[in-house]
C-alpha angles and dihedrals in degrees: 000000000000089000093069101046118119112233120222112247121243116269118251114255117186116199117193118234095202113039127167106208092177092057091052092048091051091050090050092049090048092050092049091049091051090050091052091050091050096245091121129039117258115275115259122226112273119184090207090065093067097040112116097007093120092052091051090056099068132051093217095055092043090055092045091051092050093053093045101248140318117341128201113243123235097249092049090050091052092051092048092050090049092051092048091052091051091049091049092050091050092050093047092050092049095246111131100195 
């Protein structure tokens, strides 16, 4: 009954066009300074704060995350197509290996 299942819609992801990274960094520095001076309560542990930190540490994983996962390269695709054609010809001729 896989034909009648209702697929879950994609989640909404809003990406800002104009984004001031400097302003956000300054706000974060200001908040940390206020916490150190005791003007704000200490920050509680939030699992969301550590999510994705390992991926940000390496160029390879950043690139892989941007592209949405591993991709097959062009030469590998050509070799796979060639092997599939050979397999198809062997099956059509009645030769099984």
